Every structure is written in structure tokens, then in C-alpha cells.
VEXFISE-894434 format. One line per 5 residues: number of its first residue (from 1); their letters; for each residue x, y, z of N, C-alpha, C. Coordinates in nm, 3 decimals. Example, Ala and Ser with C-alpha at 12.3 -4.5 7.8 and 13.67 -1.06 7.14 Angstrom:
<nodes>
1	as	1.319:-0.569:0.780:1.230:-0.450:0.780:1.320:-0.330:0.780  1.285:-0.225:0.708:1.367:-0.106:0.714:1.290:0.003:0.787
</nodes>
This chain:
<nodes>
1	mlrql	-0.925:1.248:-0.274:-0.858:1.150:-0.360:-0.747:1.220:-0.438  -0.643:1.147:-0.466:-0.529:1.199:-0.541:-0.557:1.183:-0.690  -0.571:1.296:-0.759:-0.612:1.292:-0.899:-0.514:1.361:-0.994  -0.426:1.450:-0.942:-0.339:1.526:-1.031:-0.195:1.525:-0.982  -0.104:1.524:-1.079:0.038:1.547:-1.056:0.071:1.674:-1.132
6	llsdv	0.105:1.780:-1.061:0.125:1.910:-1.123:0.273:1.940:-1.140  0.309:1.989:-1.259:0.447:2.020:-1.292:0.456:2.161:-1.350  0.578:2.213:-1.361:0.595:2.338:-1.433:0.563:2.315:-1.580  0.541:2.424:-1.654:0.506:2.410:-1.796:0.611:2.333:-1.874  0.738:2.362:-1.849:0.844:2.295:-1.924:0.851:2.147:-1.888
11	dtans	0.830:2.114:-1.761:0.832:1.973:-1.720:0.712:1.898:-1.776  0.599:1.967:-1.785:0.481:1.903:-1.843:0.506:1.868:-1.989  0.572:1.958:-2.062:0.604:1.932:-2.202:0.699:1.814:-2.215  0.796:1.807:-2.126:0.892:1.697:-2.129:0.830:1.564:-2.091  0.720:1.568:-2.016:0.656:1.445:-1.969:0.593:1.365:-2.083
16	ehges	0.586:1.425:-2.201:0.531:1.353:-2.315:0.631:1.255:-2.374  0.755:1.261:-2.326:0.860:1.176:-2.380:0.936:1.110:-2.265  1.000:0.999:-2.293:1.084:0.935:-2.193:1.024:0.808:-2.138  1.111:0.711:-2.112:1.066:0.580:-2.064:0.997:0.589:-1.930  1.052:0.667:-1.838:0.992:0.676:-1.705:0.857:0.744:-1.708
21	walla	0.840:0.843:-1.793:0.710:0.909:-1.805:0.607:0.812:-1.862  0.649:0.731:-1.959:0.557:0.633:-2.016:0.516:0.530:-1.911  0.611:0.487:-1.828:0.582:0.392:-1.722:0.487:0.454:-1.619  0.508:0.581:-1.589:0.421:0.651:-1.495:0.276:0.652:-1.547  0.260:0.681:-1.674:0.126:0.684:-1.733:0.061:0.547:-1.731
26	aefpt	0.143:0.442:-1.753:0.090:0.305:-1.754:0.052:0.259:-1.614  0.133:0.292:-1.515:0.109:0.247:-1.379:-0.001:0.326:-1.308  -0.016:0.452:-1.345:-0.115:0.538:-1.278:-0.201:0.610:-1.381  -0.283:0.535:-1.452:-0.361:0.594:-1.562:-0.467:0.694:-1.516  -0.507:0.691:-1.389:-0.611:0.783:-1.343:-0.554:0.913:-1.286
31	vavqp	-0.421:0.925:-1.280:-0.358:1.047:-1.230:-0.315:1.132:-1.349  -0.370:1.250:-1.360:-0.339:1.339:-1.473:-0.212:1.417:-1.444  -0.118:1.415:-1.538:0.004:1.495:-1.530:-0.023:1.625:-1.606  -0.030:1.736:-1.532:-0.076:1.862:-1.590:0.006:1.980:-1.542  -0.004:2.093:-1.612:0.065:2.215:-1.567:0.009:2.263:-1.434
36	lglgv	0.091:2.333:-1.360:0.053:2.380:-1.227:-0.076:2.462:-1.230  -0.096:2.539:-1.335:-0.212:2.626:-1.342:-0.345:2.554:-1.343  -0.344:2.424:-1.372:-0.469:2.348:-1.376:-0.507:2.289:-1.240  -0.432:2.323:-1.138:-0.462:2.270:-1.005:-0.552:2.360:-0.922  -0.620:2.455:-0.984:-0.696:2.556:-0.910:-0.814:2.498:-0.833
41	ssqvl	-0.869:2.385:-0.878:-0.985:2.328:-0.810:-0.946:2.222:-0.707  -0.816:2.208:-0.683:-0.767:2.104:-0.593:-0.693:2.162:-0.473  -0.680:2.080:-0.370:-0.586:2.108:-0.262:-0.447:2.074:-0.314  -0.361:2.174:-0.329:-0.230:2.154:-0.390:-0.124:2.144:-0.280  -0.048:2.036:-0.283:0.061:2.015:-0.188:0.192:2.013:-0.265
46	clnve	0.282:2.104:-0.233:0.411:2.111:-0.301:0.511:2.021:-0.230  0.578:1.935:-0.307:0.678:1.843:-0.255:0.809:1.862:-0.331  0.918:1.872:-0.257:1.049:1.895:-0.318:1.120:1.764:-0.341  1.144:1.731:-0.465:1.205:1.604:-0.502:1.351:1.596:-0.455  1.416:1.711:-0.441:1.554:1.710:-0.390:1.559:1.644:-0.252
51	ewfrp	1.461:1.674:-0.170:1.455:1.612:-0.037:1.432:1.462:-0.049  1.342:1.421:-0.140:1.311:1.279:-0.159:1.436:1.198:-0.193  1.527:1.257:-0.272:1.647:1.186:-0.314:1.766:1.205:-0.221  1.747:1.283:-0.117:1.858:1.309:-0.024:1.903:1.180:0.045  2.033:1.151:0.051:2.080:1.032:0.122:2.031:1.033:0.267
56	gfdpf	1.981:0.920:0.310:1.931:0.910:0.445:1.786:0.951:0.461  1.723:0.998:0.352:1.582:1.042:0.361:1.491:0.923:0.390  1.397:0.944:0.483:1.297:0.844:0.517:1.161:0.900:0.475  1.092:0.836:0.379:0.964:0.891:0.333:0.857:0.899:0.440  0.877:0.831:0.550:0.785:0.838:0.664:0.763:0.983:0.707
61	swdph	0.865:1.066:0.690:0.856:1.206:0.733:0.757:1.287:0.652  0.724:1.241:0.531:0.628:1.312:0.449:0.484:1.270:0.477  0.465:1.154:0.535:0.331:1.096:0.546:0.230:1.188:0.614  0.262:1.251:0.728:0.160:1.335:0.792:0.112:1.448:0.701  0.203:1.507:0.624:0.165:1.618:0.536:0.075:1.570:0.422
66	vfsaa	0.113:1.458:0.361:0.037:1.408:0.246:-0.099:1.356:0.290  -0.102:1.273:0.394:-0.230:1.216:0.436:-0.324:1.322:0.492  -0.268:1.425:0.555:-0.352:1.534:0.604:-0.411:1.612:0.487  -0.329:1.642:0.386:-0.379:1.714:0.269:-0.485:1.634:0.195  -0.474:1.501:0.201:-0.567:1.414:0.129:-0.707:1.414:0.189
71	eaerl	-0.724:1.479:0.304:-0.858:1.489:0.360:-0.947:1.577:0.274  -0.884:1.658:0.187:-0.962:1.736:0.090:-1.024:1.642:-0.012  -1.132:1.687:-0.073:-1.202:1.602:-0.170:-1.115:1.570:-0.290  -1.030:1.664:-0.330:-0.945:1.645:-0.447:-0.805:1.695:-0.415  -0.705:1.610:-0.428:-0.568:1.643:-0.395:-0.481:1.642:-0.520
76	alhlv	-0.394:1.742:-0.530:-0.295:1.747:-0.637:-0.156:1.762:-0.574  -0.060:1.686:-0.624:0.079:1.699:-0.578:0.158:1.780:-0.680  0.222:1.885:-0.632:0.306:1.969:-0.717:0.452:1.934:-0.688  0.520:1.874:-0.784:0.657:1.830:-0.765:0.755:1.932:-0.821  0.855:1.968:-0.742:0.960:2.062:-0.782:1.095:2.002:-0.743
81	gaege	1.203:2.063:-0.793:1.336:2.024:-0.748:1.406:1.922:-0.835  1.349:1.888:-0.950:1.414:1.796:-1.044:1.346:1.815:-1.179  1.403:1.751:-1.281:1.343:1.761:-1.413:1.372:1.633:-1.491  1.304:1.619:-1.605:1.329:1.507:-1.694:1.299:1.372:-1.632  1.385:1.275:-1.664:1.366:1.138:-1.617:1.383:1.128:-1.465
86	tlasa	1.465:1.213:-1.407:1.482:1.214:-1.262:1.350:1.250:-1.194  1.284:1.350:-1.250:1.154:1.390:-1.196:1.052:1.279:-1.213  1.054:1.212:-1.327:0.959:1.103:-1.352:0.984:0.986:-1.257  1.111:0.955:-1.231:1.144:0.846:-1.138:1.094:0.878:-0.998  1.114:1.002:-0.956:1.063:1.043:-0.825:0.912:1.036:-0.820
91	aleil	0.846:1.079:-0.927:0.700:1.075:-0.931:0.648:0.933:-0.918  0.715:0.839:-0.982:0.675:0.698:-0.972:0.684:0.650:-0.827  0.794:0.683:-0.761:0.812:0.639:-0.623:0.712:0.707:-0.529  0.688:0.835:-0.551:0.597:0.910:-0.464:0.453:0.861:-0.482  0.410:0.843:-0.606:0.275:0.793:-0.629:0.260:0.651:-0.577
96	tryqg	0.366:0.572:-0.584:0.360:0.437:-0.528:0.337:0.442:-0.377  0.407:0.530:-0.310:0.390:0.537:-0.165:0.248:0.581:-0.127  0.190:0.669:-0.207:0.059:0.725:-0.171:-0.052:0.676:-0.263  -0.034:0.559:-0.322:-0.133:0.508:-0.416:-0.266:0.472:-0.349  -0.264:0.450:-0.220:-0.390:0.424:-0.149:-0.485:0.541:-0.157
101	ligrr	-0.433:0.660:-0.185:-0.516:0.779:-0.197:-0.577:0.792:-0.337  -0.531:0.708:-0.429:-0.577:0.718:-0.568:-0.708:0.643:-0.588  -0.720:0.527:-0.524:-0.846:0.453:-0.533:-0.874:0.395:-0.670  -0.770:0.349:-0.737:-0.788:0.286:-0.868:-0.881:0.166:-0.857  -0.966:0.148:-0.958:-1.058:0.034:-0.960:-1.055:-0.032:-1.098
106	naass	-1.112:-0.151:-1.104:-1.133:-0.217:-1.233:-1.282:-0.251:-1.244  -1.318:-0.328:-1.344:-1.460:-0.361:-1.364:-1.520:-0.431:-1.243  -1.445:-0.520:-1.181:-1.497:-0.597:-1.068:-1.525:-0.510:-0.946  -1.448:-0.403:-0.928:-1.466:-0.317:-0.810:-1.539:-0.187:-0.841  -1.596:-0.178:-0.961:-1.671:-0.057:-0.999:-1.819:-0.068:-0.968
111	arvfd	-1.866:-0.184:-0.926:-2.007:-0.203:-0.895:-2.043:-0.131:-0.765  -2.171:-0.103:-0.748:-2.218:-0.030:-0.630:-2.189:-0.104:-0.501  -2.189:-0.238:-0.504:-2.163:-0.314:-0.382:-2.024:-0.281:-0.328  -1.929:-0.253:-0.415:-1.795:-0.221:-0.367:-1.792:-0.083:-0.301  -1.876:0.009:-0.347:-1.889:0.137:-0.277:-1.932:0.115:-0.133
116	hilvr	-2.029:0.026:-0.113:-2.077:-0.004:0.022:-1.967:-0.070:0.105  -1.891:-0.158:0.042:-1.781:-0.224:0.113:-1.677:-0.123:0.159  -1.643:-0.028:0.073:-1.544:0.074:0.110:-1.595:0.161:0.225  -1.722:0.196:0.221:-1.779:0.279:0.329:-1.777:0.202:0.461  -1.814:0.075:0.457:-1.815:-0.008:0.579:-1.674:-0.028:0.631
121	hralh	-1.581:-0.051:0.540:-1.441:-0.069:0.578:-1.387:0.057:0.646  -1.417:0.173:0.590:-1.370:0.299:0.650:-1.431:0.318:0.788  -1.559:0.285:0.804:-1.627:0.307:0.931:-1.570:0.222:1.044  -1.505:0.112:1.011:-1.446:0.026:1.112:-1.324:0.088:1.178  -1.262:0.184:1.112:-1.131:0.234:1.155:-1.142:0.369:1.224
126	dldkp	-1.098:0.372:1.348:-1.089:0.496:1.424:-0.955:0.560:1.391  -0.955:0.655:1.300:-0.831:0.713:1.251:-0.762:0.805:1.352  -0.825:0.827:1.465:-0.757:0.901:1.571:-0.654:0.815:1.643  -0.662:0.684:1.622:-0.564:0.593:1.680:-0.454:0.567:1.578  -0.328:0.602:1.609:-0.220:0.591:1.510:-0.204:0.451:1.451
131	lvrad	-0.215:0.347:1.531:-0.197:0.211:1.479:-0.312:0.172:1.387  -0.432:0.213:1.422:-0.547:0.185:1.336:-0.534:0.262:1.205  -0.489:0.386:1.214:-0.469:0.465:1.093:-0.366:0.399:1.001  -0.259:0.347:1.059:-0.158:0.278:0.978:-0.216:0.154:0.912  -0.300:0.080:0.985:-0.364:-0.040:0.928:-0.460:-0.002:0.816
136	yhhal	-0.529:0.109:0.832:-0.623:0.154:0.728:-0.549:0.188:0.599  -0.441:0.264:0.612:-0.363:0.299:0.493:-0.301:0.175:0.429  -0.259:0.081:0.512:-0.202:-0.044:0.459:-0.306:-0.124:0.382  -0.429:-0.127:0.432:-0.535:-0.200:0.363:-0.563:-0.141:0.225  -0.575:-0.009:0.219:-0.597:0.056:0.089:-0.479:0.035:-0.004
141	dtwqw	-0.360:0.042:0.051:-0.239:0.025:-0.030:-0.228:-0.118:-0.083  -0.259:-0.216:0.001:-0.256:-0.356:-0.043:-0.356:-0.377:-0.157  -0.474:-0.319:-0.143:-0.573:-0.326:-0.251:-0.517:-0.269:-0.381  -0.450:-0.154:-0.371:-0.395:-0.093:-0.492:-0.280:-0.175:-0.552  -0.201:-0.239:-0.467:-0.097:-0.329:-0.518:-0.159:-0.447:-0.592
146	vlrle	-0.269:-0.499:-0.542:-0.337:-0.608:-0.612:-0.369:-0.566:-0.756  -0.421:-0.446:-0.773:-0.460:-0.399:-0.906:-0.339:-0.364:-0.993  -0.231:-0.322:-0.932:-0.111:-0.296:-1.013:-0.048:-0.425:-1.062  -0.050:-0.527:-0.978:0.008:-0.654:-1.018:-0.083:-0.732:-1.112  -0.214:-0.716:-1.092:-0.312:-0.788:-1.175:-0.432:-0.696:-1.201
151	peadl	-0.426:-0.617:-1.309:-0.533:-0.521:-1.337:-0.671:-0.584:-1.351  -0.678:-0.713:-1.383:-0.807:-0.780:-1.397:-0.845:-0.860:-1.273  -0.788:-0.829:-1.160:-0.816:-0.902:-1.036:-0.966:-0.907:-1.008  -1.013:-1.022:-0.957:-1.157:-1.036:-0.933:-1.197:-0.968:-0.802  -1.327:-0.967:-0.776:-1.381:-0.896:-0.660:-1.330:-0.955:-0.529
156	avqva	-1.324:-1.088:-0.520:-1.288:-1.153:-0.394:-1.148:-1.116:-0.348  -1.053:-1.116:-0.437:-0.915:-1.086:-0.395:-0.900:-0.938:-0.360  -0.977:-0.851:-0.425:-0.973:-0.710:-0.388:-1.033:-0.688:-0.249  -1.144:-0.754:-0.222:-1.206:-0.743:-0.090:-1.115:-0.803:0.017  -1.053:-0.916:-0.015:-0.960:-0.979:0.080:-0.843:-0.886:0.111
161	alfhd	-0.797:-0.813:0.011:-0.689:-0.718:0.035:-0.731:-0.610:0.134  -0.853:-0.563:0.123:-0.903:-0.461:0.215:-0.918:-0.513:0.358  -0.961:-0.638:0.372:-0.999:-0.689:0.505:-0.897:-0.786:0.564  -0.785:-0.810:0.499:-0.697:-0.919:0.544:-0.644:-0.899:0.685  -0.631:-0.775:0.731:-0.578:-0.749:0.866:-0.685:-0.695:0.961
166	verll	-0.812:-0.718:0.930:-0.919:-0.660:1.010:-0.915:-0.709:1.155  -0.860:-0.826:1.179:-0.851:-0.879:1.316:-0.773:-0.786:1.408  -0.680:-0.711:1.353:-0.600:-0.620:1.437:-0.685:-0.514:1.505  -0.801:-0.485:1.451:-0.887:-0.387:1.515:-0.934:-0.435:1.652  -0.929:-0.566:1.674:-0.965:-0.623:1.804:-0.842:-0.640:1.893
171	seada	-0.733:-0.687:1.836:-0.619:-0.728:1.919:-0.506:-0.626:1.928  -0.495:-0.536:1.829:-0.377:-0.448:1.826:-0.410:-0.305:1.789  -0.528:-0.260:1.826:-0.567:-0.123:1.794:-0.492:-0.020:1.878  -0.455:-0.057:1.999:-0.389:0.038:2.089:-0.242:0.006:2.113  -0.204:-0.118:2.096:-0.064:-0.158:2.113:-0.041:-0.288:2.037
176	rvehk	0.075:-0.300:1.975:0.108:-0.422:1.902:0.154:-0.529:2.001  0.120:-0.654:1.968:0.158:-0.765:2.056:0.230:-0.877:1.981  0.245:-0.862:1.849:0.301:-0.972:1.770:0.441:-1.012:1.814  0.519:-0.915:1.864:0.656:-0.945:1.905:0.662:-1.028:2.033  0.548:-1.042:2.101:0.544:-1.120:2.224:0.503:-1.265:2.200
181	aanyq	0.470:-1.298:2.076:0.422:-1.433:2.044:0.532:-1.536:2.062  0.497:-1.646:2.128:0.594:-1.754:2.147:0.629:-1.821:2.015  0.529:-1.833:1.929:0.550:-1.889:1.795:0.488:-1.792:1.695  0.572:-1.727:1.617:0.526:-1.620:1.529:0.429:-1.670:1.423  0.457:-1.784:1.362:0.370:-1.835:1.256:0.234:-1.875:1.310
186	ifkda	0.231:-1.938:1.427:0.103:-1.975:1.489:0.022:-1.849:1.520  0.090:-1.747:1.571:0.024:-1.619:1.600:-0.037:-1.561:1.473  0.039:-1.563:1.363:-0.008:-1.508:1.237:-0.124:-1.590:1.180  -0.118:-1.720:1.193:-0.226:-1.805:1.144:-0.356:-1.779:1.220  -0.346:-1.759:1.351:-0.465:-1.730:1.432:-0.523:-1.593:1.394
191	haalg	-0.435:-1.498:1.373:-0.476:-1.364:1.327:-0.554:-1.375:1.196  -0.505:-1.456:1.104:-0.569:-1.472:0.973:-0.704:-1.542:0.985  -0.711:-1.646:1.067:-0.835:-1.724:1.080:-0.948:-1.639:1.139  -0.918:-1.564:1.245:-1.021:-1.479:1.304:-1.058:-1.366:1.209  -0.960:-1.313:1.140:-0.988:-1.207:1.043:-1.081:-1.253:0.933
196	aelsc	-1.068:-1.379:0.892:-1.155:-1.434:0.788:-1.299:-1.438:0.835  -1.320:-1.480:0.960:-1.457:-1.486:1.012:-1.517:-1.347:1.027  -1.439:-1.252:1.074:-1.487:-1.115:1.087:-1.522:-1.057:0.950  -1.437:-1.085:0.852:-1.460:-1.034:0.716:-1.592:-1.084:0.660  -1.614:-1.215:0.673:-1.736:-1.273:0.617:-1.861:-1.222:0.689
201	allee	-1.853:-1.202:0.819:-1.968:-1.149:0.892:-2.004:-1.010:0.841  -1.901:-0.928:0.814:-1.924:-0.793:0.763:-1.982:-0.797:0.622  -1.930:-0.886:0.540:-1.979:-0.896:0.402:-2.122:-0.946:0.397  -2.156:-1.037:0.488:-2.293:-1.087:0.493:-2.391:-0.975:0.532  -2.346:-0.885:0.619:-2.429:-0.770:0.656:-2.459:-0.683:0.534
206	lsvde	-2.365:-0.682:0.439:-2.382:-0.601:0.318:-2.445:-0.679:0.205  -2.491:-0.802:0.234:-2.558:-0.888:0.135:-2.468:-0.922:0.016  -2.338:-0.935:0.043:-2.246:-0.982:-0.061:-2.274:-1.129:-0.087  -2.269:-1.172:-0.211:-2.308:-1.308:-0.245:-2.221:-1.412:-0.175  -2.277:-1.529:-0.153:-2.212:-1.634:-0.076:-2.082:-1.680:-0.139
211	ttceq	-2.078:-1.689:-0.270:-1.955:-1.735:-0.337:-1.839:-1.640:-0.309  -1.865:-1.511:-0.321:-1.760:-1.414:-0.292:-1.719:-1.420:-0.146  -1.815:-1.432:-0.055:-1.784:-1.442:0.089:-1.692:-1.560:0.117  -1.723:-1.673:0.058:-1.641:-1.792:0.083:-1.502:-1.779:0.022  -1.493:-1.714:-0.092:-1.362:-1.690:-0.152:-1.278:-1.597:-0.064
216	vrwlv	-1.343:-1.494:-0.011:-1.272:-1.402:0.078:-1.230:-1.475:0.205  -1.319:-1.558:0.261:-1.285:-1.634:0.380:-1.160:-1.720:0.355  -1.159:-1.789:0.242:-1.047:-1.878:0.210:-0.916:-1.800:0.196  -0.922:-1.687:0.128:-0.802:-1.607:0.105:-0.748:-1.546:0.234  -0.835:-1.487:0.313:-0.789:-1.422:0.436:-0.736:-1.526:0.534
221	trher	-0.801:-1.642:0.543:-0.755:-1.749:0.632:-0.612:-1.790:0.600  -0.576:-1.791:0.474:-0.446:-1.844:0.431:-0.343:-1.737:0.396  -0.376:-1.611:0.417:-0.291:-1.507:0.360:-0.155:-1.492:0.428  -0.134:-1.554:0.542:-0.004:-1.544:0.608:0.091:-1.656:0.566  0.050:-1.737:0.470:0.137:-1.845:0.423:0.143:-1.845:0.271
226	pgedg	0.260:-1.860:0.211:0.270:-1.870:0.066:0.191:-1.991:0.016  0.140:-1.981:-0.105:0.064:-2.091:-0.163:0.068:-2.087:-0.314  0.029:-2.196:-0.376:0.032:-2.206:-0.521:-0.089:-2.141:-0.587  -0.199:-2.128:-0.515:-0.318:-2.067:-0.573:-0.287:-1.926:-0.622  -0.332:-1.893:-0.744:-0.297:-1.764:-0.803:-0.348:-1.645:-0.725
231	alall	-0.473:-1.650:-0.681:-0.530:-1.538:-0.607:-0.461:-1.521:-0.471  -0.431:-1.632:-0.405:-0.361:-1.626:-0.276:-0.221:-1.569:-0.293  -0.150:-1.614:-0.396:-0.016:-1.562:-0.422:-0.021:-1.413:-0.452  -0.123:-1.370:-0.527:-0.139:-1.228:-0.558:-0.160:-1.148:-0.430  -0.247:-1.196:-0.340:-0.271:-1.127:-0.214:-0.145:-1.120:-0.130
236	ndada	-0.070:-1.228:-0.123:0.055:-1.228:-0.047:0.157:-1.131:-0.105  0.168:-1.129:-0.237:0.262:-1.036:-0.300:0.223:-0.891:-0.271  0.094:-0.861:-0.284:0.048:-0.725:-0.260:0.070:-0.684:-0.114  0.041:-0.775:-0.023:0.059:-0.749:0.120:0.207:-0.722:0.151  0.294:-0.804:0.095:0.438:-0.788:0.119:0.489:-0.658:0.060
241	lsffs	0.451:-0.628:-0.062:0.497:-0.504:-0.125:0.446:-0.382:-0.049  0.325:-0.389:0.004:0.273:-0.278:0.082:0.354:-0.259:0.211  0.392:-0.370:0.273:0.474:-0.356:0.393:0.603:-0.281:0.361  0.673:-0.323:0.256:0.801:-0.261:0.225:0.786:-0.119:0.175  0.685:-0.093:0.091:0.676:0.038:0.027:0.608:0.143:0.115
246	lnssg	0.527:0.101:0.212:0.453:0.197:0.294:0.475:0.182:0.443  0.466:0.062:0.497:0.459:0.043:0.642:0.592:0.018:0.711  0.693:-0.021:0.637:0.817:-0.064:0.702:0.885:0.047:0.781  0.876:0.171:0.733:0.939:0.282:0.806:0.879:0.299:0.945  0.747:0.290:0.955:0.683:0.300:1.085:0.709:0.178:1.170
251	firyf	0.717:0.062:1.106:0.740:-0.063:1.178:0.871:-0.059:1.255  0.978:-0.014:1.190:1.109:-0.015:1.258:1.117:0.090:1.367  1.027:0.189:1.364:1.023:0.286:1.473:0.954:0.227:1.595  0.861:0.136:1.572:0.781:0.081:1.681:0.848:-0.040:1.746  0.910:-0.125:1.665:0.965:-0.250:1.715:1.118:-0.244:1.724
256	spehs	1.173:-0.339:1.796:1.317:-0.348:1.812:1.384:-0.385:1.680  1.514:-0.357:1.665:1.586:-0.400:1.544:1.577:-0.551:1.522  1.581:-0.628:1.630:1.575:-0.773:1.617:1.441:-0.818:1.557  1.330:-0.765:1.611:1.201:-0.805:1.558:1.180:-0.748:1.417  1.233:-0.630:1.391:1.221:-0.572:1.257:1.292:-0.658:1.154
261	rrkva	1.411:-0.706:1.187:1.482:-0.795:1.094:1.403:-0.924:1.070  1.341:-0.973:1.175:1.258:-1.093:1.164:1.140:-1.069:1.071  1.076:-0.953:1.086:0.961:-0.918:1.003:1.002:-0.901:0.856  1.115:-0.837:0.833:1.163:-0.818:0.696:1.188:-0.953:0.629  1.253:-1.044:0.700:1.281:-1.176:0.643:1.153:-1.254:0.620
266	ytlar	1.061:-1.248:0.715:0.932:-1.318:0.705:0.853:-1.268:0.584  0.849:-1.136:0.569:0.771:-1.076:0.461:0.834:-1.101:0.325  0.966:-1.093:0.319:1.034:-1.120:0.193:1.008:-1.263:0.147  1.000:-1.356:0.240:0.976:-1.497:0.206:0.837:-1.518:0.147  0.743:-1.427:0.175:0.608:-1.438:0.121:0.596:-1.377:-0.019
271	lrpeh	0.697:-1.307:-0.063:0.693:-1.238:-0.192:0.756:-1.326:-0.300  0.680:-1.354:-0.404:0.731:-1.439:-0.511:0.853:-1.375:-0.579  0.952:-1.456:-0.616:1.075:-1.401:-0.677:1.049:-1.310:-0.796  0.948:-1.341:-0.877:0.924:-1.260:-0.996:0.876:-1.119:-0.964  0.831:-1.098:-0.840:0.786:-0.964:-0.803:0.885:-0.892:-0.712
276	rpwle	0.994:-0.955:-0.678:1.094:-0.888:-0.594:1.161:-0.769:-0.662  1.172:-0.766:-0.796:1.228:-0.645:-0.859:1.152:-0.518:-0.827  1.024:-0.529:-0.790:0.950:-0.410:-0.749:1.016:-0.340:-0.630  1.088:-0.416:-0.549:1.149:-0.357:-0.430:1.257:-0.256:-0.465  1.310:-0.265:-0.586:1.410:-0.168:-0.630:1.346:-0.039:-0.679
281	rvrma	1.214:-0.038:-0.689:1.143:0.079:-0.742:1.060:0.150:-0.636  1.086:0.117:-0.511:1.016:0.187:-0.402:1.119:0.249:-0.309  1.081:0.359:-0.247:1.169:0.430:-0.154:1.142:0.379:-0.013  1.245:0.331:0.054:1.231:0.281:0.191:1.322:0.361:0.283  1.295:0.351:0.413:1.388:0.405:0.510:1.523:0.336:0.492
286	pavre	1.634:0.408:0.503:1.765:0.345:0.485:1.786:0.222:0.572  1.735:0.224:0.695:1.753:0.109:0.784:1.680:-0.014:0.732  1.564:0.006:0.669:1.490:-0.106:0.611:1.566:-0.162:0.492  1.617:-0.073:0.408:1.694:-0.117:0.292:1.816:-0.198:0.335  1.881:-0.156:0.443:1.997:-0.231:0.493:1.956:-0.370:0.539
291	mldap	1.844:-0.380:0.608:1.796:-0.513:0.651:1.762:-0.600:0.532  1.701:-0.539:0.432:1.661:-0.614:0.313:1.781:-0.665:0.235  1.885:-0.584:0.229:2.003:-0.620:0.152:2.105:-0.703:0.229  2.084:-0.717:0.360:2.179:-0.794:0.442:2.172:-0.941:0.405  2.286:-1.012:0.407:2.282:-1.158:0.380:2.204:-1.230:0.488
296	pegha	2.138:-1.343:0.455:2.065:-1.420:0.555:2.156:-1.461:0.669  2.097:-1.480:0.786:2.175:-1.525:0.902:2.243:-1.655:0.872  2.368:-1.662:0.911:2.444:-1.784:0.885:2.525:-1.778:0.757  2.509:-1.666:0.680:2.583:-1.648:0.556:2.676:-1.528:0.572  2.789:-1.537:0.510:2.886:-1.427:0.516:2.838:-1.312:0.427
</nodes>
């Protein structure tokens, strides 16, 4: 788990002041910002912020190093190559990309039943398969986005975040097929409906209460369509933000530019306007940012 952000002594002293440092502490309260010398009990991974800010940089290139290092019981990131507010801004973006490794919880997800859910969820995923590994990281990341957007999120929406794409373990574990769908929305609705049934079957095995199971079923069934329900909107926002902040770089490598543009537009439409400013605070592949900033088709 990611528990520490390690800085030089002078940077640690400066981290006590500044708007970006305060935001970092508020957004990631379980990550300790400490001097490098306190990382002795952790797996320490050094990351150069100069590279992160380099024009044309794609954060996808860091993922193998970070996720591999995270296999240790305790991970610390040592950031170098910047100072002050620039360093804090980079730290916010870096922790956002790898927040699935943090495992933040609230009162609803601190119960023992959620420990069992996390263990069962992990056991479903064969991480030797690249697409399954990407889905696993996306599930954890979506869960963490739920808690960042709504720190008091209930158990059902957190569980739905973890299991919303579980159907892919049956249909797309070895190769993606969504780009072959004759009707994309119908394909997505079917994916959601089957995922809801799979989710509830798994939760019933863990003796999760019926009310929570039915709430999860309802959320997962509808998660591919915007809705007025608060929990559903929260799940959609978290799912969309996770796509842009974590998965989009890999997506554009796998799919054609045409399908990637379609996915970007589809996902943006699921994100409520009030949460779109988050997109300015995440690091994306330049090609994804260009698609996101391009005018809609038919507009100059």
C-alpha cells in the first residue's frame, strides 16, 4: 500500500505552507509527507518530477515501475526534480494517478465485511493478463474517486465501484470487443446488466445483506447511463474520472483513434459538469488531452 510521500528535508519544511500542499493534505489524508530518512521501513521508489512535467510526457510510461514497486507491503514515493508549489502540484497529480494503491476508506468501508469483499474481488482477477490487470486497477481507482468526491459515500456505492466492470472478466479478459459492437449503448447496457447479476451472486456468497445487494444490483445495472439519482451520478462521475486519469493512456494504445475519440466523448457525457474541472488537475497522455479539448463533431 502507498503510505508515504518522501521529500528532501528542505522540501518537507516547505510542505507546511502553500495552497497546493494544503490541498494535498486534504485530498490524501492517509499519505504522510515526510523526510526521506523516514522511508527506511518502506519500498522506496524515486520519481523525477522534471520528467512528469516534460512536454509530451505520458504517465502510462511510469505505471509498470509504480505498480511493480507496490507489490511490497509498504510503498513510499520519493519525489525529486522540483520544489515548492510546483512539487506539490506534481505530487497531487502523481498521487491521483496511483490512488488505487492507497486504499482510502471511510466508516462504511471499514467494517470486516469490506475486507472480505476486497479479498474476493482481488481473487477474481488474474493479474498476469494485461487487460484484467488494467480492469483491476480501474476498479480500485474508481472506488477511490467515489471517496474523493463523496467522503461519506455509503457501502453500496463503494462496492458498486469495485464491481461495476466485473462482466469484462467473462467477455474481455483476453481481447477487447467493444469496438465491434453494432450499437455501442446497447452493448454497454448488456455489459452492465450481466455485471449486476455477477456482482450480487458474489456478494451473496459473502453473506452481504440483501438491501446492500439490491442497491449494488441497481447501481451496476444503470452505471452506463447518466441519471438523477445521487449515488448513480456519483458512480458515473467516479468511473469517468478514473477513465481519464488512469485508463485513457492505455485505451488509446489499444484502440483506433476513431474509437478512442468515441470513447472520450461517451465518457465525458457521463461526467456531471460540476466535476469536469477535475480533468484539469490530472495528467493525461497528450493525445487524450487533444481529443478532450477538440470541439465536438460538426462544430468549428
